[in-house]
C-alpha positions in Angstrom: -53.5 -50.9 -59.1 -56.4 -49.9 -57.0 -56.5 -50.0 -53.3 -59.9 -50.1 -51.6 -58.5 -49.8 -48.1 -60.1 -46.8 -46.4 -58.1 -43.9 -45.5 -56.9 -43.8 -41.9 -58.6 -41.5 -39.3 -58.9 -37.9 -40.2 -56.2 -36.9 -37.7 -53.6 -38.1 -40.3 -52.6 -35.7 -42.9 -53.4 -36.6 -46.5 -49.7 -37.4 -47.4 -49.6 -39.6 -44.4 -52.7 -41.5 -45.5 -51.5 -42.0 -48.9 -48.1 -43.1 -47.7 -49.8 -45.8 -45.5 -51.8 -47.0 -48.4 -49.0 -47.3 -50.8 -46.7 -48.7 -48.2 -49.4 -51.5 -47.5 -49.3 -52.4 -51.2 -45.5 -52.7 -51.2 -45.3 -54.6 -47.8 -48.1 -57.0 -48.8 -46.4 -57.8 -52.0 -49.2 -56.2 -54.2 -46.4 -54.2 -55.6 -43.4 -56.5 -55.9 -39.6 -55.7 -56.0 -38.7 -54.1 -59.4 -42.1 -52.7 -60.2 -42.5 -49.1 -60.7 -45.1 -47.0 -58.9 -47.9 -45.4 -61.0 -46.9 -42.1 -62.6 -47.2 -39.0 -60.5 -50.1 -37.8 -62.4 -51.9 -41.2 -62.0 -51.4 -41.1 -58.2 -52.7 -37.6 -58.1 -55.9 -38.8 -59.9 -56.2 -42.0 -57.9 -55.9 -40.3 -54.5 -57.3 -37.0 -55.3 -54.2 -35.3 -54.3 -52.0 -32.5 -55.7 -48.3 -32.9 -57.0 -46.9 -31.5 -53.8 -48.7 -34.1 -51.7 -47.5 -36.9 -53.9 -43.9 -35.6 -53.8 -44.2 -35.6 -49.8 -45.5 -39.3 -50.1 -42.5 -40.2 -52.2 -40.1 -38.6 -49.8 -41.6 -40.6 -47.0 -41.4 -43.9 -48.8 -37.8 -43.0 -49.9 -36.7 -42.4 -46.3 -38.0 -45.8 -45.4 -36.2 -47.5 -48.3 -39.4 -48.9 -49.6 -38.8 -47.4 -53.1 -35.8 -45.9 -55.0 -35.8 -43.0 -57.4 -35.3 -44.1 -61.0 -35.9 -40.7 -62.5 -37.2 -37.2 -61.9 -40.7 -38.7 -61.1 -40.1 -42.4 -61.4 -39.9 -44.7 -58.5 -39.1 -48.5 -58.2 -40.1 -50.7 -55.4 -37.2 -52.1 -53.5 -36.7 -55.7 -52.4 -37.6 -56.7 -48.8 -33.9 -56.9 -47.9 -33.6 -53.2 -48.4 -36.5 -52.1 -46.2 -35.7 -50.2 -43.2 -37.1 -52.4 -40.5 -35.8 -50.3 -37.8 -38.2 -47.6 -38.8 -41.0 -47.5 -36.2 -43.7 -46.8 -38.8 -42.7 -49.5 -41.2 -42.8 -52.0 -38.2 -46.1 -50.8 -37.3 -47.5 -51.3 -40.9 -45.9 -54.7 -41.1 -47.7 -55.8 -37.9 -51.0 -55.3 -39.6 -50.3 -57.7 -42.4 -50.2 -61.5 -41.3 -47.9 -62.9 -44.0 -45.4 -60.2 -43.7 -45.6 -60.0 -39.9 -44.9 -63.6 -39.4 -41.6 -63.6 -41.4 -40.5 -60.5 -39.5 -41.7 -61.8 -36.1 -39.6 -65.0 -36.5 -36.5 -63.0 -37.4 -37.1 -60.5 -34.5 -37.5 -63.4 -32.1 -34.1 -64.9 -33.1 -32.6 -61.5 -32.3 -34.4 -61.3 -29.1 -33.2 -64.9 -28.0 -29.6 -63.6 -28.4 -30.0 -60.2 -26.7 -32.2 -61.0 -23.8 -30.0 -63.3 -21.8 -27.2 -60.6 -21.8 -29.7 -57.8 -20.8 -30.8 -60.0 -17.8 -27.1 -60.6 -16.8 -26.5 -56.8 -17.0 -29.7 -56.0 -15.2 -28.5 -58.3 -12.3 -25.5 -56.0 -11.9 -27.1 -52.8 -12.4 -30.8 -52.9 -11.4 -32.0 -50.9 -8.5 -34.4 -52.2 -5.9 -37.1 -50.1 -7.6 -36.3 -51.8 -10.9 -36.6 -55.3 -9.3 -39.9 -54.4 -7.7 -41.1 -53.1 -11.1 -40.0 -56.4 -12.7 -41.8 -58.4 -10.1 -45.0 -56.3 -10.7 -44.9 -56.9 -14.4 -44.5 -60.6 -13.8 -47.5 -60.5 -11.5 -49.4 -58.8 -14.3 -48.5 -61.6 -16.7 -49.6 -64.2 -14.3 -53.0 -62.6 -13.7 -53.7 -62.4 -17.4 -53.8 -66.2 -17.9 -57.0 -65.8 -20.2 -56.2 -62.5 -21.4 -53.6 -62.4 -24.3 -53.7 -58.7 -24.6 -53.1 -58.2 -20.9 -50.2 -60.8 -20.9 -48.7 -59.1 -23.9 -48.8 -55.7 -22.1 -47.1 -57.4 -19.1 -44.4 -58.9 -21.2 -43.9 -55.5 -23.1 -43.6 -53.7 -19.7 -41.2 -56.5 -18.4 -38.9 -56.0 -21.5 -38.9 -52.2 -21.1 -37.9 -52.3 -17.5 -35.4 -55.0 -18.0 -33.7 -52.9 -20.9 -33.8 -49.8 -18.7 -32.3 -51.5 -15.7 -29.5 -53.2 -17.9 -28.4 -49.6 -18.7 -27.7 -50.4 -22.2 -28.6 -47.5 -24.5 -28.2 -49.4 -27.8 -30.6 -52.1 -26.6 -33.0 -49.4 -25.4 -33.0 -47.6 -28.8 -33.5 -50.9 -30.6 -36.4 -52.0 -28.4 -38.0 -48.6 -28.7 -38.1 -49.1 -32.3 -39.5 -52.7 -32.0 -42.3 -51.7 -29.7 -45.0 -52.2 -32.1 -44.1 -55.5 -33.4 -43.0 -56.8 -29.9 -46.7 -56.1 -28.7 -48.1 -58.0 -31.7 -45.6 -60.8 -31.2 -46.6 -61.2 -27.7 -50.2 -61.1 -28.4 -50.1 -64.0 -30.9 -47.4 -66.0 -29.5 -48.9 -69.5 -28.3 -47.7 -69.7 -24.7 -49.4 -70.3 -21.4 -49.4 -67.1 -19.2 -48.9 -69.2 -16.0 -45.8 -71.0 -17.5 -44.4 -67.7 -18.8 -44.9 -66.1 -15.2 -42.8 -68.9 -13.8 -40.0 -68.2 -16.1 -40.1 -64.5 -15.6 -40.2 -65.1 -11.9 -36.8 -67.1 -12.0 -35.4 -64.2 -14.0 -36.6 -61.7 -11.4 -35.2 -63.8 -8.5 -31.8 -64.0 -10.1 -31.6 -60.2 -10.8 -32.9 -59.6 -7.1 -29.9 -61.7 -6.0 -27.5 -59.8 -8.3 -26.5 -63.0 -9.8 -25.6 -62.3 -13.4 -24.8 -65.8 -14.3 -28.1 -67.2 -12.9 -30.2 -64.4 -14.7 -28.5 -65.2 -17.9 -29.1 -68.9 -17.6 -32.9 -68.3 -16.6 -33.5 -66.1 -19.6 -31.7 -68.6 -21.9 -34.0 -71.3 -20.6 -37.1 -69.1 -21.3 -35.6 -68.4 -24.8 -35.1 -72.0 -25.4 -38.7 -72.7 -24.2 -40.1 -70.0 -26.6 -38.4 -71.6 -29.6 -40.8 -74.5 -29.3 -43.7 -72.3 -29.9 -45.2 -70.5 -33.0 -47.6 -67.7 -33.6 -51.4 -67.9 -33.7 -52.8 -65.5 -36.2 -56.5 -64.4 -36.2 
């Protein structure tokens, strides 16, 4: 199968470029679960690469559970349920493909709806005055970005990062670090009014400022319930 997508910028090594192209074919469904990748010699010819480079490509795709080895140089595409969606690069690739992104975005949002209220409650207990000030600044950034989806997304991403740090939950921080790319994309395309979002975030910040874990949890739950009524606008 040919792929006419241009290589990534020259700062990427060749095996990284080829990994990206093959991953896109898998993640987009052009290579479906159960299909075998072209033979190693065919891949060498298609991408103008040597055997060592293709072996490095295979190692990358194996590590991300996009393919499985079925022989010395035979690789089969794995089903979506097997993909390593905690891999930062896989999420980055998925965020570039609308159909794959929408399915993952909705699944991620469900996880976020469950986690965020508890993080807000934890932040109300452990956040420092500096954390509260940083959360308020992120809230203000969101409010200023009423007609700037990218600016609003960056403000929301910053708010999530500060909230997770101030909650002092290392597991949540590791998860959200992995999800950074897809969170940014979700926030950019989620159909919500920045002013309304800023009001919700303001209620959360005020509860955290007062050290009221219950109020922080409720404020974040209300915001999560509000988000459930909206979908994503894809370009």
